N, C-alpha and C positions, 0 to 999 in steps of 0.2 A: 206826456204828450203835448203837441202844440194847440194853438187855438184853432176851433172850428168854425167856419161859417157857411150856414144852407139856407139858399135863397131859392124858394119854391116858386115855380111856373108852372103848375099843373093846370089852374082854373084860368083857360082862355086859350087864344092863340094869337098869331102875328096880324090876322086879318082884324080881329075883333080886339084886340088888347088882352090884357091880363088883370083880373081885379077877383080877389086881393092878391098881392104879392106878399109874402110872408119872408123875413129874413131873421134866422136864429142864429145866436152867438152863443158858443160853448166856451167857457174860459177853462184856464187849466184847473185840475182837481175839482172840476164843480160841474156834477150830474143835471143839474137845471139850466136849460138855456136861458138868454136874455131874448126876446121874441120884438120885433119891430114889423110895422106893417104898411106899405104902399100900394102903388099900383103902376102899370104899365101901358100907355096907348096905344092903338094899333099901329104896325110897322112893315106893311107890305113891301116897302121899299126894299126893306132887308133882306127879305124872301127871294126879290127879283134880282138885285145885285149878287147875292149867292149861287144862285141860279148862273148869271151872267160868269161870276169867277170860276164855276166848276167847268163850264164850257170852255172857257179860253185856256184854262190850267190843263184840260185834259188835252187840248190841240197841243198846246206847248210840250207837254208831255210824250205826245206821239212822236214830237222830233227825235226826242230823246233815246226813246227805246226802237226805234225802227232800224237803228244801226245795229241793234242785237239780233235782229230775224225773227222777233216777236210780232205775231199777228195782233193788230189792235184794230178795233173798230171804228170807224170814222164818227166824227163828232158833230158833222155837219156845218163847222166852221172852217171857212179857209182864209189864207191871208191875213193870220192875226198875228200880231207881234208882241213884244215886251212892253211898250210902250202902252197899247190898249190895256194890259194885263196890269200895268202899273196904275193907271188911271181908275181900274175897277177896284183894286185894292184899297186904294185911297179914298174912293167913294164908299166903300164897305165900311173902313174904318171910322169915317166922319159918321155913317149912319149908325152905326152900334153905339158911339160915345153919345151921339146927339139923343137916341132912344134912351139911354140909363142916364141921362142927365135932364130927363123931363121933370117937369115939376112935381107930378106925382111918385116919382121915386125917389128924388133928390132927400127926403126924410131918410129915406133908408141910408142912403150914401153918408149922410151927414150923421146918423148916429153910430155906425160902423167907424167910421174916422174918429169919431170922440172916443169909442171905446178902445182904439189900437193906437199903438207907437210905431213908427217907421222901422224901429230894430226888433220889432217882434216877428216871431215865425208862427203863421197860420195858415190855414187851408181853405179854400172858396168852393164849394161845389152847388152846381146847378142841378137842380132837381126837376127833371121835365120828361113827360114821356114820349112828346114831340120829337121824331128823329132829326129834322130838319134844326131845332133849337139845341139838341144836344151837339149837332155836326158845325155850328157856329164857331168860329175862332174866338171864344170868349176870351183870350188873353190879351185882345186888342182892348178890353174896357181901361180906361186911364186909371181906374182905382188899382187894378191888377199892376199896372205897368209902375203906377207910384210907389206901391210897397215891394222892395225888394226880396223880401223874405217870404213871398206867399207864392203860389200856384193854384191854378183854378183845375177843377175836374167837372164831370158830369156825373148825374145819377138818376136813374129810373125813380119812380114813387114807390115802390115796393122793395122792400129790402130787409132782412132778418139776419139775425145771428146764426153762424153755424154750430151745430154741436160737433165739437171735435172727439174722434177717436185717440185711443192712447198711440204716440208716435215716438219712435226711438230716437234717442238723441244720438246725434253724430258729429256735433261741434263743426259741421261744415254746412253750406247752404248747398240742398239737393237742387239738381237742375235736369229737367228732361227737356233736352233740346232736338227737336224735330226739324231736319234739314229736307223740306220737302222738295219739290219739282224744280229745279234750277235753270231751266232752258233760259238763255239769254242773261244770267243773273250770276253775282258771283258769290255765293252764299259761304265758300270757304273761309271769306273775311271773317263773316259772322262765327264760324267755328273758331276760329284762330281766336277772337275776341274772349269768349267764354272761356277756352282751354287757358287763357291767361289770368283768371281770376284767382282772387287769393281765397281760401278758406270755401272753396267750393269743391263740390263733387259732380261731375255733368256727365250724364249718359246721352251720348249722341245717336241719333234714329236718322240714319241717311235714306231718305226716299223709301220708308217703310210701307209695308202691308198695312191693312187696316186690322187685320190680325195681331200683327205685332206691336202696333202703337195702342191697340186696346190692352194686351197683355202689359206692357209697362206700365199703362196708366192704373192697373191694379197692383202695382209692386207694393208689398207689405209696409216696406221701410218709410213710403211716403216721399211727397215732394213738397218742396217749396216754391218754385218756380216753373210754370212750363212756358218753353220758348218755342217760337216758329218763325223758320226763314224760308221764303218761299214766294209761290203766287197765291194771292187772295183776292175776293172780290166781295162786294156786297150788292143785293138787290132784294127789295121789297122787304127791309129790313132783316133780311135774312143772309148770312154769310157762309161763303165757303172756303175751304183750303186745298192747294193741289199736294196731297203729301208723296205722291208719285207722279211720273209722265202720264198714267193713265188713269188714277183715280183721285175722285175730290170728294170731301167730307164735310158737312155740317154739323155744328155743335150737337144739334138733336141728334145725331147720330152715335153721338159720341156719349150722351146724356148720362148713361149709368157709369161707365169708366170714369168720366169726369166729376160726377158727385162723389163715388167713392173716392177718388184722389183729392177732393176739396175736404172731405170728412177727416183725410187722414193729415191734412196740414196743408195742402195746395192752397196759396195766399194769393199768388202773382202771377198773371198769365201777360207775357208780351209776344203781341204779334207784329214782328219786324217785317211787314209786308203791306200791298195796296189795299186801301179802302176797306178798313177794317170794321167799322161801327157797326155792321150787322154782326159780325162775330161777337162784338162787345155786348150787346143788346140780348142777346142768345145767353152769350155765357153769363149775363148778369141775374137771369132768372134762377141760375145755380147758386146764388150768393158767394161767388167768390168776392175775395177782399178787394183787389185792385186790377186793373187791367190797362195795357198800354197799346193803343192802336193807332194808325195813320187814317186822317181825314178823309185823305183821297189817293190816288195813285202814287209811288212816289220811288225816285231812280234807287237803285241798290246802293249804291254810294252814299247818298243821305242818309236812308236807313242804316248802314254801316258807320257813318261817322255818330249818328244819334245816339245808336248802342254802346259805341265805344266810350263817348263821354258820360251817358249816363250810369252805364255800370261800373265805370272808374270812378264818378263821384260817390253813388251810392255805397260801392264796397269800402270805400275809404271813409266813410262814417257819415255822409250828408244825409238827411231825410229822404224819403221817396219823393217827395213832392217838390223838394229844392234840387234833388238829383235830377229831376226832370226839367225843371225850369234852366237850369244850368247846360242840359243838354241840348234843349230846345234853343236857347239863346244863341249857342256857339254856331248853331246851322245859318245863322243870319248872315255871318262871313262868306257865306257860298251862295248867295242869293243872285249874285250876278250873273253865274252861271246855271244856277238853277232856281227859279224865280218860286218865293213863296215855302222856301225849304223851312222854316221856323216857323210856319202856319200848320204844318202836317202832322207832328206829335200830340197828341190828347190823352187824359188819364180818365178812366171810366173807374167811379168808385161806390161800393157798397157801404153805405152810411153807417150802417149797424157795425161794421168792423173797423178795427183801428189799424193805421198803418203802422208798419214794423221796421225797424231800422234792418240793416245786414247783419249786425251784432245779434239782434233778436233772433234773426233767421238763424244764427248759428248757434241760439239756444244760449247766448249769453245774456247778462243784465242790459236794461234799458240804457239808453243815452245818459239817463240823467244821473245816474250813478257812478258814472265814468269820472267826473272830478273827485266824487268821495274816493272812488278805488285810486285816484293818482294820488292825493292827499294822503292817504293812508301807507300807499306804496313808497311815496317821498320819505316817508317816516322810516318805514323798512330799508328802504335804500342807505339812508344815512348810519343805521344801525349796522345793515350789512357791510357797508364799507368801512366798518374799522373792526369789526369781528372776521371777516374773511382775509385781510391785509396782516391781522394781529396773528391768525394761524398760519400765514403762509411765512411770515418774519419768524414764528417759532420753527417752524419746520425748516425755514433757511438757516437758523442759527446752529441747526446741527448738523449743518454740512452736505444735508441730502441732495440741494440743489446746485451745490458748488461747480461740480463739473459740467453741469448743463449751461450755468452760467457764463463759467469759462469759455464753453464751446460757442456762446453768442458773442461774448468779448472779441474771440479770434476772428470770428465772420466779421464783424464790423472792421476789426484793424485791418482786414484784408481789402475793405471794400473803399480804403480810403485812397485819395486821389497821389499821384506819383510825387514825392519831392523833388526828386532829383539826387545825384549822388553828392556827398559831402566834400568839396573839392578841398577842406582842410586835411583831408586824412589821404594817405598811400596804405596799400595793402600789399608785401611782398611775401608772395608763398613760394614755400619751397615744394615743388611738385615730386611727384613721384620720379621724372626723368631728372629733375635735379638731386633726389637722393642716388638715385644709378649713377650720377655723371662723378658724382664723390668716389672716386676708384679705392681709396685709401680705406681699411677698416677706422669704424668710426663709434662712438658711445653715443652719440645725438645725430638724431635728423640732419643737423647741420654740424659739419667738422668744424675743428679748429680753423684748416686752412680756409674753407669758403669763408666761413663767418668774418674771419680775418679782411678778407678781398672784398666781401660785400660791405663792412662798416669802413673799409677804406674809401671805396667808390660813394656811399651815399654822404660820408663826412664832408666832400667835396663841397657838396650842394648845399650845407648847412640848414639842415632840418632843426625845427625846435626840440623835437623829442622823438627817440626812437623807442619802442617796445620790444623785446623780445620775448614772444608767447612759446618759448621752446625751454625745457627743463634742461639745468645745466648744474648739476649737484656734484658737480668734479671740477677740478683747476684745470686751466689750461696748460696743455702740454708744454713742458719746457722748448721744445723747438720754434715756439711762436709768442715770446716774449713781446713783441708788440702788440699782440691780442691783449696778453694780459695789461699791459700798461695801460691799453685805451680802456678796457672795462674797468679799470680804477679809477681813471681820470676824468673819463667823459661825463661830465654831470649831467647832460641828454639823454643817457642810456638808462634805460630801466630794463630789470629783468623781472622771471616772476620765481614764485616757489608753491608749496602748494601747503595748505593748512593742516589737511588731513580731515576724517569723518569720526566716527565714533570709537567708544572705547575698543571695539572690537576689531578697528582697523588700524593701519599704521600710521605713525604720527607726523605724516605729510613728508614732502619733499623738499630738500635745503635748497637755498638759491645760492648760484653761483660764488665761490668763496671769494672772488676779489671784489665783488661790488659793495659797498658799504649798505647797511640797512637800511637808510634813507631812501636810496633809488631801488628799492624791491616793492613789488606788488604781488600779493596772493592772485592766484588765478581761478580760485574755486567759485563755482555758480550754485545758485539754488534751483532745485527741481522740483515742479508740480507733480501730482500722483501720476499723470501721464506722461511725464519725463519730458514736456514742454518747458521752456526759458520763458517765464514772464516777469521775473522779478531780478532786480541788481543789486547784488550785496556790495554796498561801497566801503564798508568797513566792520572792523570785528575786533575784540580782545583775543588772541591768540591762547590757545592751552599751554601751560607751564611746559608740558613736555614735548611741545610740537617743533618741529625743525623748523618751522617757519615763523618768522618772529614779525613779519610785517603786519599793523594794524589796518593797511589800506588795501583796496584793489588795485590790479594793474590800470585798469580803465580810469580810474580815478587819480592815481599818480600820474598819468599821462595828459589829462586834461588839467592837472593843477600845474604840471610844468608848462603847457602851451599857453594857459592863460595868466601865469607870472609874467611871461614875455609881453603880455598885453598891460601891463601894471595892475593887473587884478590879483587880490589877496586871498587868502585861504584863511578862514576863522572857524573856531566852534563857537557856536550862542550859548548863552547862560543854559539853555534847556539840553545842551548837548548834541544840538543838532549842527550838520556840517553846511559851512555857507562858502559859497565862491562869490565874491562881488555882493551883489544885492539878492541873489538866489539863495536861498536856505531850502536844504535838500531833508525835508522833513520826513522822519520814517514813517513806513506804513504800520499802522497799529490792526490788533486783534479784536473785532474783524473789521474788514476793509471792502466793502461794496461786496462783488462775488465771493472774495475771500473770507470765509467764514471759519475754516479750520485750517491752520497752516503753521508751519515753525517759522516765528517771527525773529530767530537769534539775529543779533548784528544791527547793523545800520543799513535796511532794506528800503528801496522804492520800487514803485512800479517801472518796468522797463517800455519804454514808450520808443517802439522800433523806429528807426527811418522808413519812410514808406515810397520805396524806390526799387528799382530792380537790382541796383547796385548801390550797396552803402559808400562805396568809396571804389577808386580808381584802383585796379588791380594788375598787377606786374610779376612773373615769377623771378626767382633770384637768379636763373639764367640770361632774363632779359638785361637786368642789373649789369652783371658781369660782363654782357656783350654791348652793353650802351644803346641798347634798344629802349629809349625811353626818352622822355623830355624833361630835361631838368626841372622848369617849372613845377612837376608833380613832387618834386622833393623838397625846394625851397621854401623855409618856412611853415613846412607841413610836418603833421605827426606821421610816422612811419612806424607802421606795426608789420614784424617778422612773425609769418606762423607756418603751420605746417597745412598742406590740402593736398592729402594723399592717403587713400584707401589703406595704404599698407600701417598707417600710423594709428587710424581709425580716432581721431579728434573731432568728432563732428556733433552737433547738437539739434534738437527739435525746435522750432517756433511756432509762433501762431501762424506762419505763411506756409508752413510744411504741411498743413493740414488740406491744402487746395488741392495737392497731387497726390496721384497713386502709382507707384508706392509714393510714401511721404519723403520730399526733398529736405534732407539734413543740411545744414551750411555748417562751416568748418568755425574750430574755436577762435581763432584770428579774426573770421568777420563778425562772431559775436561780440567780440570785445569791441571790434569797429564800431558796430550799434551803439554798444553801451558809452563809448568815448563821443562819438556823435552826439547822444542823447544829453550828456552834462554842457559840451561846449555850445551846442545850440540854445540851450536854454538859457546860459549866460550871456552868451553874445548876440544872439538871434531873438531873445525873448518866446523863444520856443516853448510851448507850454509843456510843465512837467504833467503827468497823468495826474488827475485828483478825484476825490470823491466825495460824495455828501456825507455829512454827520450822520451817527445813526438815527436821529431824530427826522433828520431830512428826508432821508430813503424812505421812513416810514409815512411821513406825509406824500411822497411822490407817489408811492404804492396805492396810498388811499384816495389820492387824487384820481389816478386813473379808476380805481373801481367805482369812484362816487359816479365819473362820468359815465362811464356803463349802466350804473344803476337808474341814472336819470334817464339815459336814451331808453332802457328797457321798459320805463315806466310809460315814456311818450311813444312808444313803437307800438303799432296795433298789430302785427303779424310777425311769426318769428323768422318771415323773410327779410322782414325789415331790421329788426334786432340783429339777424345776421350781418347784413348789411353795413349797419352801425357799429357792430362790433369789429367788422372785418376793416372797416374805414379806421376806427380809433386805433387798431392794432399797426395799419398802416402809417398813422400820425406819430403814433408813441415810438415806433421804430425809426422813423424819421428824424423825431426829437432827439432821441437817444444818439444815433449818428452823428447829427448835426455838433451837438455837445461833444462828443467824442473826438472831433476835429480840433474843438479846441482845450482838448486836454481832459472831459469829463467824463468819468465813466458812472452811467447811471444804472439803475438795477432793472434792466428790459424784460428779463425772464419773470421774476417776481410780479411785475406790474402787469405784463401781460396776461399772466394765469389769474390775478387778482380781479382783472377787469371781467376777463371771460366768465369765471366763477360766480363773480357779483350780477352779471348782466343775467344769465341764465338762471340764478337764484332769485333774483326780483321778478323774473316772469313767470317763473313757478309760482310764486307766492301769489301774484296777481292772477292767476288762473285759480289757483285754492280758493281764493277769495270769491272769484266768479260762481263758482260752483255752491260756496254755501250761500 
């Protein structure tokens, strides 16, 4: 608990003065107080000034409420203004401080200042039975203003501890909210504020009958806070509340039910209504712990602003007193329109009862244990942030998360911005119309006659390389000697063969017999388990029995041919890696990021598809033969020739295929175009190849995400905040992974996301277990 100062003004009055005045200081963890003694001289001027303050305030308040249609009794003052009110406020401020700075009281003031540090939190309670003394704005005392971590309350001289009955633990603050007669005021705002409280269970009684209110006060589960919003007033130290348009009640009329509710755990009463000191004086006889009331009549807007700031600060961990001071201070900014707004809230305290935090009302530990809890949970966080990523990494290594990770990778690939088509490539497609146009019987989708015409047409415009992605495992017909000669002698022409598959399958497809081995590339691709192509097989050592003897893929052969014309040579490094210019194509290992289980034969790299609607310019065979093209599309370009026809079924799934239903496949020739574009873009444009962190780097990445989530869980005081923090971290994590992917980095998003969520929840659960213990 914080320090407590009780100043007793029981012996005396404002007309005769007070002798003696005692001040008792209770220090932390010490049940025996320090006592100081002094006195205070008569102060009749204060009583007169406060009466003047009341009259002018009531006149000003009448102007505010008259617009709402509420009938207000005349104050007897006319033509008063805010200037008069400001003057009486200043006079009252000076009178109170002059009185409390008198020689006879100064020893108490000095002793207290000697014992208190500016950064200490403490409570000041004025103990008095006189209603005017209780009503005075004690917060104007410059001693209170000087210490920023204190607030003042009033108390009667008679108080005792309440013997509590057993109460069921709910881990929530139970609030009974009475929304009484709302004529001319908007108590819906009070309801909205209460409804948004965290860790609170609120029952709203809207304009209840006396029987209904009485029944709920007798509720067996008990209440922590009693709240009232509506109309109320005090007269002759007695207060009454308007529970509905036709009924009013005094505290005395609810004495039995309120006494039971207090014994069941009711500790705080908040009357967010006008002139509530009479209510507080009656309720204090029942020994409730704390009461918040308003000194005078109050505009409902000011009442709602106070409630919003008080409950916001209190529920977020501020002590009861500091939450009141914070909310009261916030009202000062509204005093241009609502004079004296910050003077209205006041606390009435049962000195025998300790003030509780919101966490204690929830059934949690006291505030002082939170640093211990946090220190303990930080240790747990570091441990959990290692154990959980280790467990995830173990499960991941078995391949159980591979498909999910690949799907997440695909979604990020599809989100990349459009790069535009690669202008160094031209794709010539053999369409279904082209196939049907070839009238003679043919062994291939492209007849000797059509191929001869096509190559003759293309050769006129000097392409750097031509790749034929169509199998021709048969010789050219003798009718076309020019075609056979072209295939033998054109060093820019590259054809394909097929390596073949497993031992149960055929041994591949032979290349065209006219083309020498150095101008042959295999067309084989590697599939994932979902049949999506995400890897590019650049080279492999062919099986001895295979008809296809080429060690390099078609796309690599075309890229090498194109780059050779740029003066960029091909090399094999000492480690056995393929190299073009300065770019080394390092093969992927097992595991590689999301790939934990796959067949890593040959020299494979991750396929970085070109992010564009079209990888390259496309024309059909008919368009070429009919001169429906721009020669610049061919000159110095790589020309890929392949089939794009449903009758041939040469189609493949890519990460982009999953974005449509049904899945949109691409033709094999376009797939090879993506592969060629990746290679030449990496060498000429410095476009990044896809890369991954080493295994230890990925573990640190996952651990880091988990650690951040664990720390956030330690410092988040509610599950809602933790959910917000985790959601924000997930968004940030996804954003970081996506940005790095734009630069070629494939980060382990899914394991990191899973690690941070599990760690955050685990740490929060451990905190709850610690609190229960």
